[in-house]
C-alpha positions in Angstrom: -29.0 27.4 28.6 -32.2 29.2 29.5 -35.4 29.4 27.5 -34.5 33.0 26.5 -31.1 32.4 24.9 -30.3 30.7 21.6 -26.9 29.0 21.8 -24.3 30.9 19.9 -22.9 27.7 18.5 -24.3 24.2 17.9 -22.6 20.9 18.2 -20.2 20.3 15.3 -20.5 17.2 13.1 -17.4 15.0 13.7 -17.6 14.2 10.0 -15.6 16.3 7.5 -18.0 18.9 6.1 -16.9 18.2 2.5 -17.5 14.5 3.0 -20.9 15.4 4.4 -21.6 17.3 1.2 -20.6 14.2 -0.7 -23.0 12.1 1.2 -25.9 14.5 0.8 -27.1 13.5 -2.6 -26.9 17.1 -3.7 -23.3 16.8 -4.9 -24.3 14.0 -7.2 -26.7 16.6 -8.9 -24.0 19.2 -9.3 -21.6 19.2 -12.3 -21.6 18.1 -15.9 -23.1 14.8 -17.0 -20.3 12.3 -17.4 -17.8 14.4 -15.6 -16.8 14.5 -11.9 -19.4 15.9 -9.4 -18.5 19.3 -8.0 -17.2 20.0 -4.5 -17.4 23.8 -4.5 -20.9 24.2 -2.9 -19.8 22.4 0.3 -19.7 25.6 2.4 -23.4 26.2 1.6 -24.3 22.7 2.7 -22.3 23.2 5.9 -24.3 26.3 6.6 -27.5 24.5 5.9 -26.7 21.9 8.5 -26.2 24.6 11.1 -29.4 26.3 10.0 -31.3 23.0 10.6 -29.7 22.7 14.0 -31.0 26.1 14.9 -34.4 25.2 13.5 -34.4 22.0 15.6 -33.6 23.9 18.7 -36.2 26.6 18.3 -39.0 24.2 17.3 -38.1 22.0 20.3 -38.3 25.1 22.5 -41.8 26.1 21.3 -43.3 22.8 20.2 -42.1 19.5 18.8 -38.5 19.5 17.6 -38.2 19.1 13.9 -35.0 17.3 12.8 -35.2 17.7 9.0 -32.8 15.5 7.1 -30.9 18.0 4.8 -30.3 15.4 2.2 -34.0 14.6 1.9 -34.9 18.3 1.9 -32.5 19.0 -1.0 -32.8 15.9 -3.1 -36.0 14.0 -2.3 -37.8 15.4 -5.3 -34.8 14.6 -7.6 -34.7 11.0 -6.3 -38.4 10.5 -7.1 -38.0 11.9 -10.6 -34.7 10.2 -11.3 -32.9 13.5 -11.9 -29.2 13.7 -12.6 -26.6 16.4 -12.9 -26.6 18.2 -16.3 -24.1 21.0 -15.9 -25.4 24.2 -17.4 -28.8 22.6 -17.8 -30.8 22.3 -14.6 -31.4 18.8 -13.2 -35.1 18.9 -14.2 -34.2 20.4 -17.6 -36.3 23.6 -17.4 -33.5 26.1 -16.8 -30.3 26.9 -18.7 -27.1 28.8 -17.9 -26.3 30.9 -21.0 -23.0 32.4 -21.8 -23.4 36.1 -22.7 -21.1 38.7 -24.1 -20.2 39.8 -20.6 -20.8 36.9 -18.3 -23.6 34.4 -17.6 -27.4 34.4 -17.1 -30.0 31.9 -16.4 -33.4 31.5 -18.0 -36.3 29.1 -17.2 -38.7 27.8 -19.7 -41.1 25.5 -17.8 -44.6 26.6 -18.9 -46.1 26.8 -22.4 -46.3 30.6 -22.1 -42.6 30.7 -21.5 -41.8 29.0 -24.8 -44.4 31.1 -26.6 -42.8 34.3 -25.3 -39.3 33.5 -26.7 -39.8 35.3 -30.0 -40.8 38.4 -28.1 -37.5 38.2 -26.1 -35.5 37.8 -29.4 -37.5 40.3 -31.4 -38.0 37.8 -34.2 -39.8 34.6 -35.1 -37.8 31.5 -34.7 -37.6 28.1 -36.3 -36.4 25.1 -34.4 -35.3 24.8 -30.8 -36.0 27.9 -28.7 -32.9 27.2 -26.5 -30.6 27.2 -29.6 -32.0 30.6 -30.6 -31.6 31.9 -27.0 -28.0 30.7 -26.8 -27.1 32.4 -30.1 -28.8 35.6 -28.9 -27.1 35.5 -25.5 -23.6 35.4 -27.1 -24.3 38.7 -28.7 -26.0 40.4 -25.7 -25.1 41.5 -22.3 -26.6 39.4 -19.5 -28.6 42.3 -18.0 -30.2 43.2 -21.4 -31.3 39.6 -22.1 -32.6 39.1 -18.6 -34.5 42.4 -18.8 -36.2 41.4 -22.0 -37.1 38.0 -20.6 -38.5 39.4 -17.4 -40.6 41.9 -19.3 -42.6 39.0 -20.9 -42.8 37.0 -17.6 -40.0 34.5 -18.3 -38.0 33.8 -15.1 -34.5 35.0 -15.7 -31.5 36.2 -13.7 -28.0 37.6 -14.1 -25.4 35.4 -12.5 -23.9 37.5 -9.7 -20.8 36.5 -7.7 -21.6 36.3 -4.0 -20.2 39.3 -2.1 -21.4 39.4 1.4 -23.6 37.5 3.9 -27.1 38.8 4.2 -30.2 37.7 6.1 -32.7 36.2 3.7 -35.6 38.1 5.2 -36.8 41.5 6.3 -39.2 42.1 9.1 -41.7 45.0 9.6 -44.3 45.5 12.3 -47.8 44.4 11.4 -49.6 44.2 14.8 -48.9 44.1 18.5 -46.9 41.1 19.8 -48.5 38.6 22.2 -47.2 36.6 25.1 -48.3 33.2 23.9 -45.5 31.6 21.9 -46.2 27.9 21.6 -46.4 26.2 18.2 -48.9 23.6 19.3 -52.2 24.2 17.8 -51.0 27.4 16.0 -53.4 28.0 13.0 -51.4 28.3 9.8 -53.2 29.2 6.5 -50.9 28.2 3.6 -51.7 29.9 0.3 -48.4 28.9 -1.3 -47.8 26.3 -3.9 -45.0 24.2 -5.4 -42.0 23.7 -3.0 -40.6 26.5 -0.8 -43.8 27.7 0.9 -45.2 24.1 1.3 -41.9 23.0 2.8 -42.2 25.8 5.4 -45.8 24.6 6.1 -44.6 21.0 6.5 -42.0 22.0 9.1 -44.5 24.0 11.1 -47.0 21.1 11.0 -44.3 18.7 12.2 -43.6 21.2 15.1 -47.3 21.0 16.2 -49.1 23.6 14.2 -52.5 23.1 12.5 -51.9 23.7 8.8 -54.7 24.5 6.4 -53.7 24.2 2.8 -55.7 26.5 0.4 -55.9 25.9 -3.3 -57.7 27.9 -6.0 -60.6 26.2 -7.7 -59.2 27.2 -11.1 -55.5 26.8 -10.3 -54.6 24.0 -8.0 -51.1 23.4 -6.8 -49.2 22.1 -9.8 -47.2 19.6 -7.7 -50.5 17.7 -6.9 -50.8 16.5 -10.5 -47.1 16.6 -11.5 -45.6 14.7 -8.6 -48.3 13.3 -6.3 -45.9 11.5 -4.0 -43.9 14.7 -3.4 -47.1 16.6 -2.8 -48.2 14.0 -0.2 -44.9 14.3 1.5 -45.1 18.1 1.7 -48.7 18.2 2.9 -48.9 15.1 5.1 -51.3 15.8 8.0 -52.6 19.1 6.6 -56.2 20.1 6.1 -57.4 21.2 2.6 -59.7 23.9 1.4 -60.5 24.7 -2.3 -61.8 28.2 -2.9 -63.0 30.0 -6.0 -61.0 33.2 -5.8 -63.0 34.6 -8.8 -66.3 34.7 -7.0 -67.4 37.1 -4.3 -68.4 34.3 -2.0 -65.0 32.7 -2.5 -63.2 35.9 -1.7 -65.3 36.3 1.5 -64.5 32.7 2.5 -60.8 33.4 2.0 -61.0 36.6 4.0 -62.7 34.7 6.9 -60.0 32.0 6.8 -57.2 34.6 6.8 -58.9 36.3 9.8 -58.8 33.0 11.7 -55.1 32.5 11.0 -52.3 33.2 13.4 -49.8 32.6 10.6 -50.3 33.3 6.9 -48.0 31.8 4.3 -48.2 33.1 0.7 -45.9 33.1 -2.2 -47.7 35.2 -4.8 -46.6 38.5 -6.3 -48.0 41.3 -4.1 -50.5 42.5 -6.8 -52.3 39.1 -6.8 -53.7 39.5 -3.2 -54.1 43.2 -3.7 -56.5 42.6 -6.6 -58.6 40.5 -4.2 -58.5 43.2 -1.5 -56.6 40.8 0.7 -53.1 42.2 0.7 -51.5 42.4 4.2 -51.3 46.2 4.1 -55.1 46.4 3.3 -56.3 44.3 6.3 -56.6 44.7 10.0 -54.6 42.1 11.9 -55.0 40.3 15.2 -52.3 40.7 17.8 -49.4 38.4 17.2 -50.2 37.5 13.6 -47.3 36.5 11.4 -47.5 37.0 7.7 -44.9 35.5 5.6 -44.5 36.8 2.0 -42.2 34.6 0.0 -41.2 36.0 -3.4 -38.4 35.7 -5.9 -36.8 39.1 -5.3 -38.6 40.6 -2.4 -41.7 42.8 -2.1 -39.7 45.9 -3.2 -39.3 44.2 -6.6 -42.8 42.9 -7.0 -43.0 42.2 -10.8 -40.0 39.8 -11.1 -40.8 36.1 -11.1 -38.3 33.4 -10.1 -38.1 29.6 -9.9 -35.6 27.7 -7.8 -32.8 27.3 -10.3 -32.7 30.8 -11.7 -33.1 32.3 -8.2 -30.1 30.4 -7.1 -28.1 31.8 -10.0 -29.2 35.3 -9.2 -27.8 34.8 -5.7 -24.5 33.3 -6.9 -25.2 29.9 -5.5 -23.7 27.6 -8.2 -21.1 24.9 -8.5 -17.8 25.5 -10.3 -16.4 23.3 -13.0 -13.1 24.5 -14.4 -13.9 28.0 -13.2 -17.3 28.2 -14.9 -20.7 28.0 -13.3 -22.9 24.9 -13.3 -26.3 24.5 -11.6 -26.2 23.4 -7.9 -28.4 20.5 -6.9 -32.1 20.6 -7.8 -33.7 24.0 -7.8 -31.8 24.6 -4.6 -33.3 28.0 -3.8 -36.6 26.4 -3.2 -35.8 24.1 -0.3 -33.4 26.6 1.2 -36.1 29.3 1.1 -38.6 26.9 2.7 -36.2 26.1 5.5 -35.3 29.7 6.1 -39.0 30.7 6.0 -39.7 28.2 8.8 -36.8 29.5 10.8 -38.1 33.1 10.3 -41.7 32.2 11.3 -40.6 30.3 14.4 -38.2 33.0 15.5 -41.0 35.6 15.0 -43.4 33.4 17.0 -40.8 33.2 19.8 -40.7 37.0 19.8 -44.4 37.3 20.1 -45.3 37.8 16.4 -47.2 40.7 15.0 -44.8 41.0 12.0 -44.7 40.8 8.2 -41.8 38.7 7.0 -40.5 39.6 3.5 -38.4 36.6 2.4 -36.6 36.6 -1.0 -35.4 33.4 -2.8 -32.6 35.4 -4.3 -31.5 36.7 -1.0 -31.7 33.2 0.5 -29.5 31.9 -2.2 -27.1 34.8 -1.8 -26.8 34.1 2.0 -25.8 30.5 1.4 -23.5 31.4 -1.5 -21.6 33.7 0.9 -21.1 31.0 3.5 -17.6 31.1 5.0 -15.1 29.0 3.1 -14.2 25.7 4.6 -10.6 25.3 5.8 -10.5 21.6 6.2 -7.6 20.9 4.0 -7.3 19.4 0.5 -9.8 16.9 -0.9 -9.5 14.6 -4.0 -12.0 12.9 -6.2 -11.5 9.3 -7.5 -13.6 7.4 -9.9 -14.5 3.7 -9.4 -16.6 2.5 -12.3 -19.8 4.5 -12.2 -19.1 5.8 -8.6 -17.0 8.8 -7.4 -15.3 8.9 -4.0 -14.1 11.9 -2.1 -11.0 11.6 0.0 -10.2 14.0 2.9 -6.5 14.4 3.5 -7.0 15.8 7.0 -9.1 12.9 8.4 -7.8 10.2 6.1 -11.4 9.2 5.4 -13.3 8.6 2.2 -16.9 8.8 1.2 -18.7 7.7 -1.9 -20.7 10.4 -3.6 -24.3 9.4 -2.6 -27.3 9.3 -4.9 -30.2 11.6 -4.1 -32.0 10.6 -0.9 -35.4 8.9 -1.0 -38.5 10.5 0.5 -39.9 8.5 3.4 -43.7 8.7 4.1 -44.3 10.8 7.2 -40.5 11.2 7.8 -38.5 14.4 8.1 
């Protein structure tokens, strides 16, 4: 292998891929509470392991190899919060899969404004539980109509779409001239993102040798900082921090100077947010080799739609199947998958000399993993032993207990 060729295939895990899914902790989060965990997303997990092998190879080629544990990436937050599978309710309880007159859709109510907007979605005042009212309305509506009404008032919502074809989660356009230098060591990364996907990308780049500067708004800090401090610390270990008042002229100038110093910019806001500050990528001059990652729910071509990890996964068709009907897969799975793909996109761009805008969509990421090739490893059976479930592989004559979510280790990958 030379430095200029990525291997076409990576070493295969001797373990059965379905047993690997059982051991990931994510299977324990997929399915109905009290019923068996769901095997069906195993192909997506197999693709994730191959993606992480590619990421390990390219980070090792350009800097320090990052061997991210897929189980920790998918389930570390869930382990910390004590989350469990809940079928058509997301593991963290904020999203629901609703049966409509013509299919399924997902809505997320995680902020006070989301709950306050439910009457506008329904066109009437409600008494009692908003979810009960939404479920009743969904049964009389098409999925597309309900989702459209929810999105109009800023509620994250998506129509469940069956996966149809494999697609790359990101698009690339030329931003500046490429450069010859390609190392990740000392690469200046300015991270404007928050929550999970963007910060996970930043963590991977930091582990590979980059200098990461985390930027938070003075009036709107990253919600994970207060909501889950340990997870925040894991995501941002070793990073520098800046707090900037985006509402003031001096703050906007400070942010502009920081962006000018960056070789990589990570941001996960709707395009209009930076445009209002005069800092959108298309409004600025860029140094040669700069890489600008724009991470959104549905891509820059659909700038007004908001998405969170669970509803974005449903939009891409990445769900589990219980008796033929969809259930949520793992914990907000589009978030960690998007963070991993973002890191792969940025490092691949760096290897090519940079100078590009990367438009990465959480929905497209979920769709890519939902369309992973089916596994042809033979039949598998589930057996219950008290509170535990065991998966048995007929081809290898091996068994594996369905593992609980993996714990975050300080400083570990």
